Each structure stands twice: as structure tokens, then as C-alpha cells.
Backbone as CSV, one residue per row, in Angstrom:
resi,resn,N_x,N_y,N_z,CA_x,CA_y,CA_z,C_x,C_y,C_z
1,MET,-26.243,11.924,13.968,-25.963,10.771,13.206,-24.426,11.236,12.725
2,LYS,-23.685,10.249,13.400,-22.317,10.420,13.073,-21.715,10.205,11.426
3,ALA,-20.959,11.229,10.958,-20.394,11.011,9.850,-19.312,9.604,9.837
4,LYS,-19.608,9.135,8.624,-18.984,8.039,8.429,-17.271,8.522,8.008
5,ARG,-16.554,7.672,8.769,-15.098,7.701,8.927,-14.205,7.376,7.455
6,ARG,-13.441,8.471,7.308,-13.118,8.368,6.294,-11.534,7.935,6.173
7,ARG,-10.977,6.834,5.296,-9.715,6.490,5.501,-8.864,6.891,4.187
8,HIS,-7.920,7.312,4.263,-6.989,7.933,3.412,-5.770,7.027,3.212
9,GLY,-5.706,6.935,2.159,-4.269,5.814,1.714,-2.993,6.527,1.934
10,PRO,-2.033,5.859,1.561,-0.557,6.264,2.190,-0.101,7.593,0.983
11,GLU,-0.698,7.389,-0.338,-0.265,8.583,-1.247,-0.692,9.674,-0.533
12,PHE,-2.156,9.980,-0.617,-2.522,11.226,0.063,-1.744,11.521,1.483
13,LYS,-1.749,10.382,2.101,-1.197,11.118,3.812,0.402,11.648,3.349
14,ALA,1.162,10.870,2.388,2.655,11.502,2.040,2.385,12.839,1.520
15,ARG,1.389,12.957,0.559,1.623,14.006,-0.241,0.924,15.489,0.897
16,VAL,0.041,15.174,2.154,-0.183,16.177,2.961,1.001,16.309,3.904
17,ALA,1.447,15.116,4.335,3.361,15.259,4.931,4.028,16.069,4.237
18,LEU,4.429,15.817,3.185,5.075,16.872,2.165,4.914,18.265,2.148
19,GLU,3.373,18.219,1.774,3.279,19.696,2.211,3.642,20.458,3.513
20,ALA,3.256,19.801,4.263,3.422,20.478,6.049,5.094,20.523,6.099
21,LEU,5.692,19.389,5.117,7.036,19.531,5.682,7.802,20.749,4.883
22,LYS,7.211,21.363,3.864,7.703,22.066,3.060,7.938,23.574,3.936
23,GLY,6.548,23.672,4.439,6.544,24.866,5.593,6.277,26.191,5.107
24,ILE,5.616,25.838,3.505,4.995,27.181,2.538,3.809,27.802,3.460
25,LYS,2.980,26.875,3.781,1.515,26.929,4.451,1.790,26.774,5.812
26,THR,1.179,26.988,6.842,0.892,26.961,7.889,0.099,25.339,8.051
27,ILE,-0.118,24.789,9.479,-0.323,23.239,9.312,-1.814,23.721,9.314
28,GLN,-2.624,24.860,9.780,-3.876,25.164,9.660,-4.543,25.162,7.989
29,GLN,-3.545,26.021,7.658,-4.076,25.886,6.561,-3.405,24.929,4.996
30,THR,-2.541,23.977,5.780,-2.718,22.607,4.639,-3.782,21.750,5.142
31,ALA,-4.025,21.820,6.316,-5.452,20.865,7.146,-6.587,21.575,5.983
32,HIS,-6.746,22.506,6.050,-7.941,23.268,5.225,-8.015,22.803,4.031
33,GLY,-7.037,22.907,3.598,-7.166,22.693,1.726,-7.309,21.036,1.409
34,PHE,-6.696,20.452,2.805,-7.336,18.812,2.276,-8.347,18.584,2.815
35,ASP,-8.519,19.420,3.616,-10.443,19.012,4.340,-10.229,17.744,5.343
36,ILE,-8.654,17.974,6.193,-8.577,17.064,7.390,-8.608,18.072,8.097
37,HIS,-8.156,17.249,9.562,-7.956,17.855,10.966,-6.527,18.176,11.062
38,PRO,-6.189,19.717,11.725,-4.902,19.910,12.046,-3.727,18.971,12.498
39,VAL,-4.549,18.333,13.377,-3.908,17.284,14.150,-3.334,16.122,13.413
40,GLN,-3.992,15.424,12.671,-3.718,14.913,11.471,-2.650,14.845,10.819
41,VAL,-2.757,16.177,10.112,-1.390,17.025,9.873,-0.486,16.776,10.395
42,SER,-0.207,17.101,11.384,0.844,17.054,12.073,1.365,15.990,12.855
43,GLU,0.421,14.852,13.150,0.825,13.393,13.099,1.757,13.103,11.627
44,TRP,0.778,13.203,10.624,1.598,12.602,9.697,3.025,13.224,9.183
45,LYS,3.240,14.674,9.519,4.574,15.184,9.554,5.519,14.339,10.118
46,LYS,5.026,14.415,11.323,6.128,13.859,12.357,6.537,12.244,11.847
47,THR,5.448,11.580,11.740,5.621,10.065,11.000,6.740,10.234,9.475
48,MET,6.177,11.294,8.709,7.119,11.405,7.591,8.322,11.810,7.998
49,ALA,8.562,12.906,8.897,10.006,13.184,9.371,10.729,11.889,9.887
50,VAL,10.279,10.993,10.653,10.804,10.018,11.428,11.060,8.897,10.341
51,GLY,10.488,8.365,9.875,10.468,7.571,8.656,11.351,7.619,7.397
52,ALA,11.183,8.802,6.941,12.078,9.420,5.923,13.739,9.060,6.021
53,PRO,14.516,8.793,6.711,15.735,8.305,6.624,15.827,6.648,6.117
54,GLY,14.779,5.919,6.690,14.852,4.620,6.210,14.611,4.450,4.920
55,VAL,14.253,5.544,3.585,13.755,5.342,2.401,14.933,5.575,1.782
56,PHE,16.192,6.055,2.102,17.436,6.670,1.798,18.436,5.597,2.504
57,GLY,18.092,4.905,3.598,19.033,3.957,4.123,19.250,2.519,3.384
58,PRO,19.902,1.720,3.440,20.312,0.469,2.826,18.878,-0.377,2.444
59,GLY,18.690,-0.675,1.267,17.668,-1.496,0.897,16.185,-0.545,0.903
60,GLY,16.324,0.773,0.939,15.237,1.831,0.768,14.028,1.291,-0.061
61,GLY,14.417,1.387,-1.268,13.464,1.069,-2.540,13.474,0.086,-3.290
62,ARG,14.490,-0.978,-2.807,14.933,-1.989,-3.188,14.256,-3.122,-2.279
63,ALA,13.320,-2.830,-1.508,12.891,-4.024,-0.681,11.641,-4.572,-1.543
64,LYS,11.065,-3.986,-2.092,9.489,-5.077,-2.712,9.960,-5.315,-4.219
65,SER,11.283,-5.458,-4.761,11.447,-5.946,-5.854,12.421,-7.208,-5.469
66,GLU,13.128,-7.234,-4.347,13.782,-8.311,-3.889,12.982,-9.309,-3.304
67,ASP,11.934,-8.756,-2.736,10.634,-9.959,-2.101,10.028,-10.421,-3.128
68,PHE,10.016,-10.051,-4.316,9.178,-10.609,-5.160,10.071,-11.611,-5.589
69,GLU,11.319,-11.592,-5.948,12.572,-12.196,-7.024,12.666,-13.317,-5.621
70,ALA,12.574,-13.179,-4.259,12.853,-14.464,-3.311,11.385,-14.998,-3.400
71,GLU,10.383,-14.714,-3.988,8.980,-15.525,-3.834,8.421,-16.048,-5.072
72,ARG,9.559,-15.602,-6.199,9.037,-16.086,-7.702,8.695,-17.850,-7.487
73,PRO,9.962,-18.342,-7.256,9.665,-19.874,-7.507,8.162,-20.427,-6.571
74,ARG,8.088,-19.877,-5.634,7.061,-20.079,-4.771,5.696,-20.348,-5.747
75,LEU,5.583,-18.897,-6.187,4.907,-18.503,-7.102,4.381,-19.139,-7.828
76,HIS,5.453,-19.619,-8.948,5.373,-20.618,-10.077,4.861,-21.921,-9.799
77,ALA,5.331,-22.157,-8.622,4.891,-23.446,-8.115,3.322,-23.478,-7.999
78,LYS,2.991,-22.345,-7.067,1.481,-22.339,-6.795,0.732,-22.409,-8.309
79,THR,1.070,-21.274,-9.401,0.683,-21.402,-10.809,0.536,-22.836,-11.190
80,GLY,1.513,-23.590,-10.917,1.577,-24.728,-11.950,0.617,-25.873,-10.910
81,GLU,0.329,-25.842,-9.974,-0.451,-26.764,-8.956,-2.049,-26.235,-9.636
82,GLN,-2.327,-25.238,-10.003,-3.649,-24.449,-10.109,-4.006,-25.036,-11.658
83,ALA,-2.976,-24.680,-12.695,-3.508,-25.525,-13.626,-3.617,-26.912,-13.656
84,VAL,-3.007,-27.595,-12.853,-3.180,-29.205,-13.027,-4.559,-29.176,-12.640
85,ALA,-5.099,-28.823,-11.493,-6.106,-28.693,-10.754,-7.306,-28.300,-11.788
86,LEU,-6.949,-27.412,-12.509,-7.911,-26.644,-13.214,-8.221,-27.923,-14.569
87,ASP,-7.096,-28.458,-14.947,-7.295,-29.285,-16.158,-7.762,-30.712,-15.883
88,TYR,-7.729,-31.341,-14.482,-8.270,-32.267,-13.768,-9.888,-32.157,-13.893
89,LEU,-10.253,-30.878,-13.256,-11.430,-30.609,-13.239,-12.254,-30.335,-14.298
90,THR,-11.742,-29.882,-15.401,-12.288,-29.831,-16.504,-12.332,-30.972,-17.628
91,LYS,-11.618,-32.102,-17.092,-11.932,-33.229,-17.445,-12.988,-34.082,-17.326
92,LYS,-12.887,-34.236,-15.741,-14.036,-34.856,-14.909,-15.630,-34.115,-15.097
93,SER,-15.780,-33.052,-15.471,-16.913,-32.162,-15.697,-17.181,-32.901,-16.964
94,LYS,-16.452,-33.199,-18.086,-16.650,-33.594,-19.315,-17.218,-35.092,-19.402
95,GLN,-16.989,-35.558,-18.383,-17.363,-37.046,-18.227,-18.930,-37.514,-18.276
96,PRO,-19.037,-38.275,-19.142,-20.689,-38.205,-18.846,-21.210,-39.371,-17.529
97,GLY,-22.021,-39.073,-17.132,-22.470,-40.334,-15.649,-22.083,-39.177,-14.581
98,LEU,-21.887,-38.212,-14.890,-21.597,-37.509,-13.163,-22.993,-36.665,-12.844
């Protein structure tokens, strides 16, 4: 019977990659410590090394907050539409004869 595939979140991958980038332990020791395959550690380390300059580049940490600010009016409009629909359905459900 095959083992169920494990899925790792971005936080876990970043922690493993940072540990590998520190170079205190070997790739094999890091993999054994986190109970993953050494090839996976090497891939995450390479991905982290390639993607790290983007964190410190223009808009590195602000992208999510700027996206939210740009989308705020649309979200407020959607909330208003849902409130109106909820009020309408609440009134309709209270009417006799339905």
C-alpha cells in the first residue's frame, strides 16, 4: 500500500530552506531532522536562493497590502449587495402564504 502524500506549507518550506542555507548542518542532516527527502531540501534551498532577491526588491513585502487597498471598493460593494439580498430574503420568508 502506498503512503499518503504529504503536503508542506510555505512556512515549513521556508524554515527548511533557511536551515539548509545556513549551512550549519549537511543537507542529509537537515532532511533527517525534518523527516523529508534530501532532494526536496536541495530543491527548496535552490528556490529560496533564487527567489530571495525578490523579497528585498521593489514592492517586496507590500504587495499584499497594496492589492487589498486596490480591491477594497469592490469588496465593500459586494458586502452591500449581499446585505440587500439578505434583507430581501428575510422579508420574503416572513410573509404569510409562501
